[in-house]
C-alpha positions, 0 to 999 in steps of 0.5 A: 479526532472524534469517534467518527473520524477515528472510525473513518481513518481505521476504515481507510487504513483497512481498505488500503491494507486490503488493496495492498494484500490483494495486489502485492504479488502481481505488482512485485512480479511486474516490477521485478520482471521490469527491473530484474531485482526482486528485493528492489521491487519489494522495497519500491512497492513498500515505499509506494504503499506507505506514501499512498497511505500517508497521502490518504485523506484524513 
């Protein structure tokens, strides 16, 4: 990757991290309420964010 591509990737990762941090608590609470499993909700959300980042345009 060239410098601009690296910068764009870093910016995308920062945006994804910011969105994840801003919504994490509410999403875990929602998933835990639906599933009655806090640990499972955290695991599912972590996997969802990882999958989303892996699919993020490069």
